[in-house]
C-alpha positions in Angstrom: -0.7 32.5 -8.0 -4.2 32.2 -7.8 -5.4 29.9 -9.3 -9.1 30.0 -10.7 -10.5 27.2 -12.7 -10.1 23.9 -11.6 -9.9 20.7 -14.1 -12.4 19.1 -11.9 -15.1 22.5 -12.7 -14.7 22.5 -17.1 -17.3 21.2 -19.1 -17.0 20.4 -23.0 -16.9 23.6 -24.7 -15.4 25.6 -22.0 -12.4 27.8 -22.2 -9.6 26.4 -20.2 -6.8 29.1 -19.7 -5.7 28.2 -15.8 -2.2 27.3 -14.7 -1.5 22.8 -14.2 1.2 20.5 -13.7 2.6 18.4 -16.4 2.2 15.4 -15.2 2.7 13.2 -18.4 4.4 14.0 -21.8 4.9 11.5 -24.7 6.0 13.3 -28.0 4.8 11.9 -30.9 4.4 11.8 -35.1 1.9 11.9 -37.0 2.0 9.3 -40.3 2.9 12.4 -42.5 5.6 12.5 -40.1 4.8 15.9 -38.4 5.7 15.8 -34.7 3.0 16.4 -31.9 2.7 15.8 -28.1 0.3 14.3 -25.3 0.5 15.6 -22.1 -1.8 14.7 -19.1 -2.0 17.6 -17.1 -3.1 18.0 -12.9 -4.4 20.1 -10.6 -5.3 18.8 -7.1 -8.7 18.1 -8.5 -8.1 15.6 -11.5 -6.6 15.3 -14.1 -7.1 15.9 -17.8 -5.8 14.4 -21.0 -4.5 17.3 -24.0 -2.8 17.4 -27.4 -0.4 19.6 -28.7 -0.9 19.9 -32.5 2.0 20.8 -34.6 2.2 24.4 -34.4 1.1 24.8 -30.2 3.9 21.7 -29.7 6.9 23.5 -31.7 6.3 27.1 -30.9 6.0 25.8 -26.9 9.7 25.1 -26.6 11.3 22.8 -23.9 8.9 21.7 -21.2 9.0 18.3 -19.1 7.2 16.3 -16.8 6.8 18.4 -13.5 7.0 21.7 -15.1 4.4 24.1 -14.3 2.7 25.8 -17.3 0.2 28.5 -18.3 -1.8 27.2 -21.0 -5.0 28.7 -23.5 -7.2 25.9 -24.2 -10.8 24.5 -25.1 -12.4 21.6 -24.0 -14.0 19.3 -26.5 -14.4 15.5 -26.1 -12.9 12.8 -27.6 -14.0 9.1 -26.9 -16.2 9.6 -23.9 -14.0 11.6 -22.2 -12.5 15.2 -21.8 -10.0 16.4 -23.8 -8.0 19.2 -23.6 -6.9 20.9 -27.3 -3.9 22.8 -26.1 -3.7 26.4 -28.0 -1.1 28.3 -25.7 1.4 26.5 -23.3 3.7 28.2 -21.7 6.7 26.9 -18.6 6.5 29.2 -15.7 9.3 29.2 -13.6 8.6 27.3 -10.2 10.3 29.0 -6.9 11.8 27.7 -4.3 9.2 27.5 -1.3 6.5 28.1 -3.6 2.8 26.8 -2.5 1.9 24.0 -4.9 -0.7 22.6 -3.1 -3.4 24.3 -5.8 -1.5 21.4 -8.3 -1.3 18.2 -5.9 -3.9 15.6 -6.1 -5.0 14.9 -2.6 -7.0 12.6 -0.4 -10.5 14.1 -0.2 -10.4 12.6 3.1 -9.0 14.0 6.7 -5.0 12.4 7.0 -5.0 12.6 10.6 -8.2 11.2 11.2 -7.9 8.2 9.7 -4.3 7.8 10.8 -6.1 7.1 14.0 -8.9 5.2 13.0 -5.4 2.6 11.8 -3.6 3.2 15.2 -7.1 1.8 16.9 -7.2 -0.7 15.0 -3.5 -1.8 16.1 -4.8 -1.1 19.3 -7.5 -3.8 19.6 -5.3 -6.7 18.1 -4.8 -9.3 21.2 -1.7 -11.2 19.4 1.8 -9.4 20.8 3.7 -10.4 17.7 1.4 -8.7 15.2 1.2 -5.6 17.3 4.7 -5.5 17.8 6.2 -5.5 14.5 3.1 -2.9 13.4 4.0 -0.4 16.4 8.2 -0.7 15.1 6.5 0.8 12.0 4.3 2.9 13.3 7.1 4.0 15.9 8.8 5.3 13.1 8.2 9.1 12.0 9.7 8.8 8.3 7.6 5.7 7.9 4.9 6.9 9.4 4.7 10.5 7.3 5.3 8.3 4.1 2.3 6.2 4.9 0.5 9.2 5.3 1.3 10.6 2.1 2.0 7.9 -0.1 0.0 7.3 -3.2 -1.7 4.1 -3.7 -0.9 4.0 -7.8 -0.3 6.6 -10.4 -3.0 6.3 -13.1 -6.0 3.5 -12.0 -7.2 3.9 -8.2 -6.5 6.1 -5.4 -3.8 7.8 -7.4 -2.9 10.9 -5.3 -1.4 12.1 -2.3 -2.7 10.2 0.8 -4.2 7.3 -1.2 -2.3 5.0 0.5 -3.5 5.7 3.3 -7.0 5.7 2.6 -6.8 2.6 0.1 -5.5 0.4 3.0 -8.0 1.8 5.7 -10.7 0.8 3.3 -9.3 -2.9 3.1 -8.9 -3.5 7.6 -12.6 -2.3 7.1 -13.6 -4.5 4.2 -11.3 -7.1 6.7 -12.6 -6.1 10.2 -16.2 -6.6 9.1 -16.0 -10.0 7.5 -13.7 -11.2 10.7 -17.3 -10.3 12.1 -18.9 -13.1 9.6 -16.7 -15.8 10.0 -15.3 -16.9 12.9 -12.6 -19.3 11.5 -11.2 -16.0 10.1 -7.9 -15.1 12.2 -8.5 -11.1 12.8 -5.1 -10.2 13.8 -3.8 -11.7 11.2 -6.0 -10.3 8.3 -6.3 -6.8 10.1 -2.1 -6.9 10.3 -2.5 -8.1 6.4 -4.1 -5.5 4.9 -1.9 -2.7 7.0 1.2 -3.4 5.7 0.2 -5.4 2.2 0.8 -2.4 0.5 3.5 -0.8 1.9 6.3 -1.4 -0.9 4.2 1.1 -2.5 6.1 3.9 -0.7 9.4 3.0 -2.5 7.6 2.4 -5.5 6.3 5.9 -6.1 7.6 9.2 -6.3 4.6 11.0 -4.2 6.3 14.5 -5.5 4.3 17.3 -7.2 3.5 14.7 -10.3 3.2 10.8 -9.2 5.3 8.5 -10.7 7.1 5.1 -10.6 10.6 5.3 -9.0 14.0 3.3 -10.4 12.9 0.4 -7.8 9.5 0.4 -8.5 10.4 -0.3 -11.7 12.6 -3.4 -10.8 11.6 -4.4 -8.1 7.8 -3.8 -7.7 6.0 -2.9 -4.3 5.3 -6.7 -3.6 9.1 -7.9 -3.6 10.0 -4.1 -1.8 6.5 -5.1 1.4 7.9 -8.3 1.2 11.3 -7.4 2.1 10.5 -4.8 4.4 8.5 -6.6 6.5 10.5 -9.9 6.6 13.4 -7.3 8.3 10.5 -5.7 10.3 10.1 -9.3 11.7 13.3 -10.0 12.6 13.6 -7.6 15.1 10.4 -9.2 16.9 11.8 -11.2 20.0 10.3 -14.8 19.2 7.8 -14.1 16.3 6.2 -17.6 15.3 7.9 -18.6 12.3 4.7 -20.5 11.2 3.1 -17.0 11.7 5.5 -14.9 9.9 5.0 -17.2 6.6 1.5 -16.9 6.9 1.7 -12.9 7.1 4.5 -12.7 4.4 2.2 -14.9 2.5 -0.1 -12.5 2.2 1.9 -10.0 1.2 3.5 -12.1 -1.7 0.0 -13.0 -2.9 -2.4 -10.1 -2.6 -2.2 -9.4 -6.1 -4.2 -12.9 -6.4 -2.7 -14.0 -9.4 1.1 -15.1 -11.0 0.0 -12.5 -14.6 -0.6 -9.9 -12.1 2.6 -9.8 -10.1 1.8 -11.7 -7.3 4.3 -14.8 -6.7 2.3 -16.6 -5.0 -1.8 -17.1 -5.0 -3.3 -16.9 -1.7 -3.4 -20.4 0.0 -4.8 -19.5 3.5 -7.9 -17.9 4.0 -6.3 -14.7 5.5 -5.1 -14.4 2.0 -7.7 -14.7 0.2 -10.0 -11.8 1.6 -6.8 -9.2 1.0 -6.8 -10.4 -2.3 -10.6 -10.2 -2.6 -11.1 -6.8 -0.2 -7.9 -5.6 -2.2 -9.5 -6.0 -5.6 -12.5 -4.8 -4.7 -11.2 -1.4 -3.2 -9.4 -1.1 -6.1 -12.2 -1.5 -8.4 -14.1 1.1 -7.1 -11.5 4.0 -6.6 -11.0 2.9 -10.7 -14.6 3.3 -11.5 -14.7 6.3 -9.6 -12.2 7.6 -11.1 -13.4 7.0 -14.3 -17.0 9.1 -13.1 -14.6 12.1 -12.1 -13.1 12.6 -15.5 -15.6 11.4 -17.8 -18.4 13.7 -19.7 -21.3 14.4 -17.4 -23.7 14.3 -20.2 -22.5 10.5 -21.3 -24.6 7.4 -20.0 -21.2 5.4 -20.8 -17.5 5.4 -20.4 -15.6 5.3 -23.4 -13.3 1.5 -22.9 -12.1 1.1 -19.7 -9.1 -0.5 -19.9 -8.6 -1.4 -16.3 -11.7 -3.1 -16.8 -11.6 -4.1 -19.9 -15.0 -3.3 -21.0 -16.7 0.7 -20.7 -18.7 1.2 -17.6 -22.1 2.6 -16.8 -22.4 6.2 -15.5 -26.0 7.2 -15.2 -26.7 7.9 -12.0 -30.2 6.4 -11.1 -33.6 8.6 -10.8 -36.0 6.4 -9.0 -38.2 9.2 -8.0 -38.1 10.5 -12.2 -39.5 7.3 -13.5 -42.2 4.9 -13.7 -42.7 1.5 -13.1 -41.5 -0.8 -16.3 -44.5 -2.9 -17.4 -43.3 -6.2 -19.7 -44.4 -4.7 -22.9 -41.8 -1.7 -22.2 -39.1 -3.7 -21.2 -40.2 -5.9 -24.6 -39.8 -3.2 -26.3 -36.3 -1.8 -25.5 -34.0 -1.3 -28.6 -30.1 -2.2 -28.0 -27.5 0.4 -29.0 -24.8 -1.2 -30.3 -22.7 2.2 -30.4 -23.1 3.2 -26.9 -22.3 0.2 -25.0 -19.6 -1.2 -27.2 -17.6 -4.4 -24.9 -14.9 -4.8 -27.6 -11.2 -3.0 -27.7 -11.3 0.4 -30.2 -10.7 -0.4 -33.4 -6.8 0.5 -35.2 -8.9 3.6 -36.7 -10.2 4.8 -32.8 -6.6 4.3 -31.5 -3.9 7.1 -32.9 -4.3 8.5 -29.9 -4.3 5.8 -27.4 -1.9 4.4 -25.5 -0.8 8.2 -25.3 -1.5 8.6 -21.6 -1.4 4.6 -20.5 2.3 3.7 -17.8 
């Protein structure tokens, strides 16, 4: 199947007649009782939200998350982002062995190169216990396959195949840089925590055609899963120091920083503070980049971004096209309340809100 149109290529006002994967689907009812459906579609370049109003939804018949579908649609703008108004949808048959690479979003970076960088950091470590622990993981072919290809999230950051590896390597690089600045950081402990902090996501998410949480992920979460997994492997390293094990496990338990964000412990050692802040930083940058990717390029501001609890400014810095601004011109600038509204959407604006959030 030769796919010619991709999600990131389309603009508001374009027609989008193409094949896509149904990533998320939610049937809803209007106030008058009529059915309609909101859908997140995906291909290898990204995702886009779509809506099937009553007549189209009823004519589309049965389709589910993970299905390959053919759609005819028009791209409109909804609260600062692109949205597909679907006029036709047909479920297509997926054959065994069919090449679906055009429909599965993957990291744009080279997985082999990133993984080799991770191995290089492990080789550079001096602590024999941490190095042996990491090599136990990296000598497991099944683990390596999953670590290289798993997603780091379903939606908000690095939400694509290879996202976990990309995100983990970013954290390792940030931590390595900070270890060179602050000499009271234990570099080996820091890097081990960075490499292993999110391993539980391998079992929290399924990284097939469409990304979704597993039942185990919903019940336990990646922090608990990762803690148990690393603790099990520590038991395979003879003589692993108890204090070192406790500190590494504490990094995993505390890397979300706050109880309300899912960490059963808040950071209490310096290395845990660093991994938490590095993780948060890379997650925010990854989340911002997803907003950039999905936004209408003609808008200076995003819609209200729930992960940031505010709209964000998307306009590129173009210094060469701007003149120096004097104090008078600065004082004469007006504040556009409508284009930079930090408050949450009103009830009237949220008829479609919440339909795509996990």
